[in-house]
C-alpha atoms as an extended CHARMM CRD file, in Angstrom:
* protein
*
       147  EXT
         1         1  MET       CA              0.0040000000        0.0060000000       -0.0070000000  PROA      1               0.0000000000
         2         2  ILE       CA              1.2960000000        3.4590000000       -0.8840000000  PROA      2               0.0000000000
         3         3  SER       CA              1.0740000000        5.9640000000        1.8720000000  PROA      3               0.0000000000
         4         4  PHE       CA             -0.0090000000        9.6160000000        1.5950000000  PROA      4               0.0000000000
         5         5  ARG       CA              3.5930000000       10.6310000000        2.3000000000  PROA      5               0.0000000000
         6         6  LYS       CA              4.8410000000        8.8010000000       -0.8530000000  PROA      6               0.0000000000
         7         7  PHE       CA              2.2220000000       10.5740000000       -3.0230000000  PROA      7               0.0000000000
         8         8  ARG       CA              3.3630000000       13.8980000000       -1.6400000000  PROA      8               0.0000000000
         9         9  VAL       CA              7.0080000000       13.1580000000       -2.5070000000  PROA      9               0.0000000000
        10        10  LEU       CA              6.0690000000       11.9440000000       -6.0030000000  PROA      10              0.0000000000
        11        11  GLY       CA              3.9120000000       15.0600000000       -6.5290000000  PROA      11              0.0000000000
        12        12  LEU       CA              6.7440000000       17.4120000000       -5.5220000000  PROA      12              0.0000000000
        13        13  ALA       CA              9.1500000000       15.5950000000       -7.8210000000  PROA      13              0.0000000000
        14        14  ALA       CA              6.7250000000       15.9840000000      -10.7620000000  PROA      14              0.0000000000
        15        15  VAL       CA              6.3050000000       19.7200000000      -10.0700000000  PROA      15              0.0000000000
        16        16  ALA       CA             10.0930000000       20.1490000000       -9.8860000000  PROA      16              0.0000000000
        17        17  THR       CA             10.4790000000       18.3520000000      -13.2320000000  PROA      17              0.0000000000
        18        18  VAL       CA              7.9330000000       20.6200000000      -14.9460000000  PROA      18              0.0000000000
        19        19  ILE       CA              9.6020000000       23.7560000000      -13.5620000000  PROA      19              0.0000000000
        20        20  ALA       CA             13.0740000000       22.5650000000      -14.6280000000  PROA      20              0.0000000000
        21        21  THR       CA             11.8310000000       21.7000000000      -18.1410000000  PROA      21              0.0000000000
        22        22  ALA       CA             10.2010000000       25.1140000000      -18.5670000000  PROA      22              0.0000000000
        23        23  ALA       CA             13.3700000000       26.8670000000      -17.3930000000  PROA      23              0.0000000000
        24        24  LEU       CA             15.4970000000       25.0020000000      -19.9620000000  PROA      24              0.0000000000
        25        25  GLN       CA             13.3300000000       25.9020000000      -22.9660000000  PROA      25              0.0000000000
        26        26  ALA       CA             14.6440000000       28.6760000000      -25.2130000000  PROA      26              0.0000000000
        27        27  PRO       CA             13.0490000000       32.0700000000      -24.6180000000  PROA      27              0.0000000000
        28        28  ALA       CA             10.5040000000       33.2040000000      -27.2120000000  PROA      28              0.0000000000
        29        29  GLN       CA             11.9790000000       35.3610000000      -29.9780000000  PROA      29              0.0000000000
        30        30  ALA       CA             10.6070000000       38.8910000000      -30.0040000000  PROA      30              0.0000000000
        31        31  ALA       CA              9.0050000000       39.9190000000      -33.2840000000  PROA      31              0.0000000000
        32        32  PHE       CA             10.7610000000       42.6220000000      -35.2520000000  PROA      32              0.0000000000
        33        33  PRO       CA              8.8460000000       45.8870000000      -35.7510000000  PROA      33              0.0000000000
        34        34  THR       CA              6.9710000000       46.3400000000      -39.0400000000  PROA      34              0.0000000000
        35        35  LYS       CA              5.5040000000       49.2860000000      -40.9150000000  PROA      35              0.0000000000
        36        36  SER       CA              3.3250000000       49.4540000000      -44.0370000000  PROA      36              0.0000000000
        37        37  TYR       CA              4.5770000000       51.5180000000      -46.9700000000  PROA      37              0.0000000000
        38        38  LYS       CA              3.1740000000       52.8740000000      -50.2260000000  PROA      38              0.0000000000
        39        39  VAL       CA              4.9520000000       55.0850000000      -52.7370000000  PROA      39              0.0000000000
        40        40  PRO       CA              2.5600000000       56.0550000000      -55.5640000000  PROA      40              0.0000000000
        41        41  TYR       CA              3.4220000000       57.7310000000      -58.8560000000  PROA      41              0.0000000000
        42        42  GLY       CA              0.5450000000       58.2990000000      -61.2950000000  PROA      42              0.0000000000
        43        43  ASN       CA             -1.1770000000       54.9380000000      -61.8230000000  PROA      43              0.0000000000
        44        44  THR       CA              1.8420000000       52.9900000000      -60.5420000000  PROA      44              0.0000000000
        45        45  TYR       CA              3.1350000000       52.2650000000      -57.0590000000  PROA      45              0.0000000000
        46        46  THR       CA              5.2720000000       50.1410000000      -54.8000000000  PROA      46              0.0000000000
        47        47  GLN       CA              3.5870000000       49.0210000000      -51.5930000000  PROA      47              0.0000000000
        48        48  GLY       CA              3.9920000000       46.4360000000      -48.8670000000  PROA      48              0.0000000000
        49        49  VAL       CA              5.4590000000       45.9440000000      -45.4170000000  PROA      49              0.0000000000
        50        50  LEU       CA              8.8730000000       46.9460000000      -44.0490000000  PROA      50              0.0000000000
        51        51  THR       CA             10.4620000000       44.7440000000      -41.3830000000  PROA      51              0.0000000000
        52        52  PHE       CA             13.1220000000       46.4690000000      -39.2860000000  PROA      52              0.0000000000
        53        53  SER       CA             15.4700000000       43.7800000000      -37.9260000000  PROA      53              0.0000000000
        54        54  ASN       CA             18.6810000000       44.2550000000      -35.9780000000  PROA      54              0.0000000000
        55        55  ARG       CA             21.0260000000       44.5380000000      -38.9810000000  PROA      55              0.0000000000
        56        56  ASN       CA             18.8100000000       45.1500000000      -42.0440000000  PROA      56              0.0000000000
        57        57  VAL       CA             15.4350000000       46.2980000000      -43.3320000000  PROA      57              0.0000000000
        58        58  THR       CA             13.3720000000       44.0980000000      -45.6470000000  PROA      58              0.0000000000
        59        59  ALA       CA             10.5630000000       45.3240000000      -47.9060000000  PROA      59              0.0000000000
        60        60  VAL       CA              8.0580000000       42.6920000000      -49.0610000000  PROA      60              0.0000000000
        61        61  GLY       CA              5.3970000000       44.0030000000      -51.3710000000  PROA      61              0.0000000000
        62        62  THR       CA              3.9970000000       44.6190000000      -54.8410000000  PROA      62              0.0000000000
        63        63  LEU       CA              5.0080000000       46.7420000000      -57.8050000000  PROA      63              0.0000000000
        64        64  ARG       CA              2.1960000000       48.0540000000      -60.0320000000  PROA      64              0.0000000000
        65        65  VAL       CA              3.3250000000       48.9700000000      -63.5370000000  PROA      65              0.0000000000
        66        66  THR       CA              1.4480000000       50.4620000000      -66.5020000000  PROA      66              0.0000000000
        67        67  ALA       CA              1.9400000000       49.4330000000      -70.1400000000  PROA      67              0.0000000000
        68        68  GLY       CA              5.1410000000       50.6070000000      -71.8040000000  PROA      68              0.0000000000
        69        69  ASN       CA              6.9320000000       51.2760000000      -68.5210000000  PROA      69              0.0000000000
        70        70  CYS       CA              9.3900000000       49.7250000000      -66.1050000000  PROA      70              0.0000000000
        71        71  ARG       CA              9.3800000000       50.1890000000      -62.3250000000  PROA      71              0.0000000000
        72        72  ALA       CA             11.6950000000       49.1630000000      -59.5030000000  PROA      72              0.0000000000
        73        73  THR       CA             11.7990000000       49.6690000000      -55.7560000000  PROA      73              0.0000000000
        74        74  SER       CA             14.9940000000       50.8210000000      -54.0500000000  PROA      74              0.0000000000
        75        75  LEU       CA             15.7950000000       51.3130000000      -50.3650000000  PROA      75              0.0000000000
        76        76  ILE       CA             18.2030000000       53.5470000000      -48.4610000000  PROA      76              0.0000000000
        77        77  SER       CA             18.7350000000       52.9240000000      -44.7280000000  PROA      77              0.0000000000
        78        78  TYR       CA             19.9560000000       55.5240000000      -42.2340000000  PROA      78              0.0000000000
        79        79  ALA       CA             21.4120000000       55.5990000000      -38.7210000000  PROA      79              0.0000000000
        80        80  ARG       CA             19.9630000000       57.9190000000      -36.0670000000  PROA      80              0.0000000000
        81        81  ASN       CA             22.7260000000       60.4840000000      -36.8410000000  PROA      81              0.0000000000
        82        82  GLY       CA             21.6450000000       60.6310000000      -40.5040000000  PROA      82              0.0000000000
        83        83  SER       CA             24.5330000000       58.6630000000      -41.9890000000  PROA      83              0.0000000000
        84        84  VAL       CA             23.6640000000       56.2470000000      -44.8010000000  PROA      84              0.0000000000
        85        85  LEU       CA             23.9550000000       52.5950000000      -43.7560000000  PROA      85              0.0000000000
        86        86  GLY       CA             23.0250000000       50.9100000000      -47.0240000000  PROA      86              0.0000000000
        87        87  ARG       CA             21.4840000000       51.2500000000      -50.5010000000  PROA      87              0.0000000000
        88        88  THR       CA             19.8930000000       48.6220000000      -52.7030000000  PROA      88              0.0000000000
        89        89  GLY       CA             19.9630000000       50.5080000000      -55.9820000000  PROA      89              0.0000000000
        90        90  VAL       CA             17.8320000000       49.2260000000      -58.8730000000  PROA      90              0.0000000000
        91        91  THR       CA             18.7730000000       45.5580000000      -58.6750000000  PROA      91              0.0000000000
        92        92  SER       CA             15.6190000000       44.0460000000      -60.1940000000  PROA      92              0.0000000000
        93        93  ASN       CA             12.6880000000       45.5300000000      -62.0230000000  PROA      93              0.0000000000
        94        94  TYR       CA              9.3810000000       44.7940000000      -63.6520000000  PROA      94              0.0000000000
        95        95  CYS       CA              8.5010000000       45.9630000000      -67.1730000000  PROA      95              0.0000000000
        96        96  VAL       CA              5.2030000000       45.8000000000      -69.0520000000  PROA      96              0.0000000000
        97        97  ASN       CA              5.0190000000       45.7510000000      -72.8470000000  PROA      97              0.0000000000
        98        98  VAL       CA              3.2070000000       48.5360000000      -74.6780000000  PROA      98              0.0000000000
        99        99  GLY       CA             -0.4500000000       47.5330000000      -75.0990000000  PROA      99              0.0000000000
       100       100  ALA       CA             -0.2860000000       44.9260000000      -72.3350000000  PROA      100             0.0000000000
       101       101  GLY       CA             -2.2910000000       46.9330000000      -69.7980000000  PROA      101             0.0000000000
       102       102  THR       CA             -1.4280000000       47.3470000000      -66.1310000000  PROA      102             0.0000000000
       103       103  ARG       CA              0.2990000000       44.5230000000      -64.2770000000  PROA      103             0.0000000000
       104       104  GLU       CA              1.4650000000       43.7610000000      -60.7290000000  PROA      104             0.0000000000
       105       105  SER       CA              4.5160000000       41.8260000000      -59.5830000000  PROA      105             0.0000000000
       106       106  ASP       CA              5.8260000000       40.5540000000      -56.2240000000  PROA      106             0.0000000000
       107       107  ASP       CA              8.7680000000       42.5820000000      -54.9850000000  PROA      107             0.0000000000
       108       108  VAL       CA             11.2760000000       41.8130000000      -52.1880000000  PROA      108             0.0000000000
       109       109  LYS       CA             14.2910000000       43.9390000000      -51.2470000000  PROA      109             0.0000000000
       110       110  THR       CA             16.6700000000       43.9070000000      -48.2930000000  PROA      110             0.0000000000
       111       111  VAL       CA             19.0060000000       46.7630000000      -47.3700000000  PROA      111             0.0000000000
       112       112  ALA       CA             21.8600000000       46.5920000000      -44.8460000000  PROA      112             0.0000000000
       113       113  ALA       CA             21.6140000000       48.5150000000      -41.5840000000  PROA      113             0.0000000000
       114       114  ASP       CA             24.7110000000       47.1960000000      -39.8370000000  PROA      114             0.0000000000
       115       115  VAL       CA             24.6170000000       49.1330000000      -36.5540000000  PROA      115             0.0000000000
       116       116  ALA       CA             23.4520000000       48.0710000000      -33.1180000000  PROA      116             0.0000000000
       117       117  GLY       CA             19.6490000000       48.1340000000      -33.1340000000  PROA      117             0.0000000000
       118       118  GLY       CA             19.4060000000       48.4650000000      -36.9200000000  PROA      118             0.0000000000
       119       119  ALA       CA             18.1480000000       51.3560000000      -39.0580000000  PROA      119             0.0000000000
       120       120  TYR       CA             16.5070000000       54.4330000000      -37.5670000000  PROA      120             0.0000000000
       121       121  LYS       CA             14.6770000000       55.1590000000      -40.8270000000  PROA      121             0.0000000000
       122       122  VAL       CA             14.5230000000       54.0170000000      -44.4400000000  PROA      122             0.0000000000
       123       123  ASP       CA             13.6910000000       55.7440000000      -47.7140000000  PROA      123             0.0000000000
       124       124  VAL       CA             11.4900000000       53.6480000000      -50.0060000000  PROA      124             0.0000000000
       125       125  CYS       CA             11.8300000000       54.8690000000      -53.5860000000  PROA      125             0.0000000000
       126       126  LEU       CA              9.8940000000       54.0920000000      -56.7600000000  PROA      126             0.0000000000
       127       127  ASN       CA             12.1770000000       54.2250000000      -59.7880000000  PROA      127             0.0000000000
       128       128  GLY       CA             11.1000000000       54.2280000000      -63.4090000000  PROA      128             0.0000000000
       129       129  LYS       CA             11.9980000000       54.2930000000      -67.0680000000  PROA      129             0.0000000000
       130       130  THR       CA             10.1710000000       53.7270000000      -70.3210000000  PROA      130             0.0000000000
       131       131  TRP       CA             10.1760000000       50.2960000000      -71.9480000000  PROA      131             0.0000000000
       132       132  SER       CA             12.8510000000       51.3350000000      -74.4630000000  PROA      132             0.0000000000
       133       133  GLY       CA             14.7110000000       53.7080000000      -72.1470000000  PROA      133             0.0000000000
       134       134  SER       CA             18.1100000000       52.9540000000      -70.6740000000  PROA      134             0.0000000000
       135       135  THR       CA             18.2420000000       55.4720000000      -67.8100000000  PROA      135             0.0000000000
       136       136  TRP       CA             16.4990000000       54.9230000000      -64.4850000000  PROA      136             0.0000000000
       137       137  SER       CA             15.2060000000       57.9090000000      -62.5660000000  PROA      137             0.0000000000
       138       138  VAL       CA             13.7730000000       58.2690000000      -59.0780000000  PROA      138             0.0000000000
       139       139  LEU       CA             10.0570000000       59.0230000000      -59.4330000000  PROA      139             0.0000000000
       140       140  ASP       CA              9.3630000000       59.4940000000      -55.7200000000  PROA      140             0.0000000000
       141       141  CYS       CA             10.7200000000       58.5350000000      -52.2690000000  PROA      141             0.0000000000
       142       142  ILE       CA              8.9720000000       58.4190000000      -48.9130000000  PROA      142             0.0000000000
       143       143  THR       CA             10.7800000000       58.1430000000      -45.5580000000  PROA      143             0.0000000000
       144       144  TYR       CA              9.5320000000       55.5990000000      -43.0080000000  PROA      144             0.0000000000
       145       145  TYR       CA             10.7890000000       55.6200000000      -39.4080000000  PROA      145             0.0000000000
       146       146  ARG       CA             11.4210000000       52.5200000000      -37.3440000000  PROA      146             0.0000000000
       147       147  PRO       CA              8.3130000000       51.9690000000      -35.1590000000  PROA      147             0.0000000000
């Protein structure tokens, strides 16, 4: 026969095991701050969500392009003191043939922000050129601050 005293000892051992197991589990990772962005220009735009992590900023969104044009998103990250931390430039783009109407394309960019705590702010720019053009120009930029 098991006495009440043995149950009490077994119960305390089980509680101690649960507490020890919980203490050994890795702490939950804090989510990085996010901010929605949209940079319109005429009937085109780049829009999505910025994620400010510790050493970079990532933009995940959509490019909307009208027929006969090309569009690209670029990012510039800044430290709190205003110094530039990184630039993406026009590394990929989306072009729509003349007569093809308006189209949308997925767009993902990441810019370095290699300082403790990451970027203070980022410029999201919509760049453009005509289908046959060779020179990219900045159509508009909007600054977004780390939340």
